[in-house]
N, C-alpha and C positions, 0 to 999 in steps of 0.2 A: 784078874781084870787088867786090861791093857792100860798103861798110864795115859793120862790126858795131857794136853798142852799145859794146863795149870800145874800138874804134878811135875812135868819136865821143867817148868820155870822154877819151881821150888828147889829142885835138885841143882839147877844151874846157878841159882842165886848164891848157894853156898860156895861155889867155885869162882864166882865173878869178882873182878876188881873194877870199881867204878871208873869209867873213862878210859879203860884199857882193854886190849884184846889179850885173852889168855889162850895159849895153845893147849888143845885137848889131845890132839893126835896129829900126825903128819898131814898138813894141809887142812886141818879143821881147827877153827878158833871160836871162842865165845866172846862176844862183845857186850859190854855193859856201859850204860850212861844214865845219869840222873838229871842232867841239865836240859831244860827245854828252851834255853835262850839262844845258844850259839848255833848258827847254821853250820852244817857239815859239808865239807868238800871232799868227795870220795872218788877214787878211780877204781871202777869195777873191772877186774880181769875176769875171765870165765869162772863163774862161781855159782853156788846155790846158797841162798840165805833163808833160814827158817826162823820166823819171829816167834818168840816164846812169851814175851811180856812187854807191855807198853805199846806205844804207837809212834809211827814216824811217817812223814810225807817225803817222798823221793821224787825229784823232777829229772826226767830224761828228755831233753829237748823241750817240747811243749806238752809232754805227757806227765801227769802227776799221779803217782801210785800211792795208795794209802796202806802202809804196812800196819798189820794188827796181829794179835796172837792167832796162830794157826794158819797164817798165810806164808807163801813161799815164792821167792823170786829166783829165777834161773836166767843167767846171762851167758851167751856163748861168744861174745865179742868184747873187746876193750871199750869201756864206756866211762867218760867223765860225768859224774852226776852230782847234784846238790841235794841236800836233805835237811830236814829239821825235825827233831824229836818233838812230838806234840803231846805225849802223855808219858810222864815218868816222874819219879820222886826218889829221894834217898831211900825210903822204905820199900818202894816198888820200882826199881830202875827198869829202863828199857833193856831187854835181853834178846840176843839173837845168835844163832849158830851159823857160821859161814863155812862152806866146804869148797875148797879149790877144785876146779874141774880139769882133769888131765885128759888130753886127747888120747894118749896111749891106753889109759885105764878104761875109758869109755869104748874105745875100739875093741879092746879085748873082751869087754862085757857084751858088746853087740855081736861079736863073732860067735859067742856061745848062746845068746838069746836074741836072734835076729828079728823076731816078730814082736818086740816089746813096745813099739810105738811108731808114729809116722816118721817118714824120712825127711820131710820138708816142712818149713814153717818159719816164723819170725826168729830173729836172733836173741830175743829175750821173751820171757813169759812170766806171768804173775797170776797167782790164784791160790786156792786152798792147798795146804800140804797134803799129799797122799796119806791115806788112813794109817798105813803100817809104819810110816816114818817116825812118829814120836816114840813108838816102842823101841825101835832100833837106836834112836838117839839116847833114850834112857839107859840102855845097856852100855852105850859108849861112855856116858857120864859116869856110870858105876865103875868103869875101869880105871878112873883116876885114883882110886884107892888100891889098885892092884897093878902096879907097873909091869910086873912080870907077865901077867895075863894080857895086858894091853899090847905088848909087843907082838903077840900071836893073834889075839882076837880083834884088835883094833882095825887092821887092814880088812879083815873079813866083814866087820860091821860096816865099815866105810863102803865097801863094795855092795853090801846089801842095800844101803841107803841110796846109792846111785841106781841100783836096779829098780827100787821102788819108785824113784823119781821118773825113771824111763817108762814106767807103767801109768804115770799120772798125767795131769793136764800140762805139765812142763816138758813133756817128752820131745815135742818138735824142736824146742830151743836146744835141748841137749844134743839132738841129732846134728844140729848145725856145726857143732864143734868138730865132728869127724867127717862131715859131708865134703865131697870132692866137687864143690860148686865153684866154677871158674870165676864168676862175677864176685862171689863172696871172698875168694882168695885175692882178687884184685883190690877189693876194698880194704882187706886186712893189710895188704902191702902199703896202701896209702896211709892207713892209720899209723903204722910204724914210722913212715917217712915224716908225717906231721909231728909226731912226738920227738923225733930226732932233730927237727928244725923249728922249734918253738920261737927262736929268736929272729926268725925271718918272716917278713910279710909276703906270703906266697898266694898268688891268685888261684882260684879254683881251676883254671885251665891248666896250670902247671901241676896241680895235684892229679888231675885227670891223666895227664901225660905220664906221670909216675906210675899210675895204676894201669896204664895201657888201654884206656878207654876214651871214647869221645866225651866232651864235657857234659852234654845232655844226659848221656847214659850214666856217667859217673855220678852226677847229682842225684839221679833217680835211684840208683842202686845204693848209694851212700846213705840216703835218707831212709830207705827201706831197711837197711842193716842197723843203723844207729839211732834212728828217730830224730835226727837233726841234720842240718845242712853242713857241708864241709867247713865253711867259715865259722859256723856256730860251734862246731866241735873244737876247732882250733882255738877259738876265743875262750871257751870254757877251760880247756887245758892250760892256756896261758895264765888265766886269772887264778886258777887253782895253784899252779906252780909259784906264782908271785905271792899268793897269800901264805903259802908254807914258808917262803923266804922271809916275809915280813914278820910273821909270828915267831920266827927263829931269831929275829933281831936285825934284819937287813933294813936299810933306809928305803923308803917308799920309791923314790926316783930310781935308785939302783935296781930294785926288784922289777920295776916296770921296764926299764931298758933291757934287762936280762932276758925278758920274754918278748922283745920286739916292739914295745911301745915307744914311740918317739915323743908323744905328748903326755906329760904327767897328768894334766887335767883330764884328758880323755880317759886315761887309765883309771883315775879316781872315780869318774862317772860310771864307767862300766863295772868297776869293782863294786860300787855301792848298789848298782842295779842287780848284781848277782848275789851279793852277800848281805844287803840290807843297810849297810853303813859304809862310810868312807874308811879308807885303810886304818888310820890311827884310832878312830873311834871303835873300829872292829877289834883292834888290839886291846884297847881298854876294856871292852866288853868281855873278851876271852879271859883276860887277866883277872877281872872282877869275879867272874863265875867260877873259874878254876881255883881261885884262891879262897872261895867261900867255904 
């Protein structure tokens, strides 16, 4: 009998470290968390996330996704997202497997199996995990006790998982990673530019120029790709970067200035809007829950 998501969660729990990501294989990690109090600030690079246990709400722009056991998210573009684990405990933590998506690996796979899915679609997809994926993931977890076998079989199983995803409801998003879409390439160029200039207040018109598009076209294609406006994307990245600095010990004002804010009070307001508390109260919350 093929393993269920519950079977997979039980196997994963034995390998998990609460609050940490554990490497299972090259580009594949297992994430575990037991706290439901702290908001999560995450930067999604192209990846697939398979939820095994617990629940989490993830916000991308104005869209809220409800992660639950047996669901799978696939993203084909760099996305700053916020999340909150809504169901987890020390005895039954949130568990998810994340698989980094390589353009070269997907291109090679599509060259051998060109009819496995649609060629166009949104840049991220969310839905039930394809039926055969849990069984492949179970074999991957079993390799943790056999490192010699893992070196040979791990890449094969990873490739199988990608193939199964290409045959499932997330196929269109996977195709976007290798698609030669000019507009998407221009948006990706702008995303890189935004990340490299977080300390600058850049108007949307300048971002559009960087992408080589008119402002109206840039706004439209940017939102279609990321689910948010260019300025919203920039603001989320800035606040996430500042939060990491503050949690690492930076002064609030210094962290705010480092990502382009000129007004500490404006920074604190926008920080609280995204993370639920003002910066220092957020630090105390994280210290309290992580020290528990």
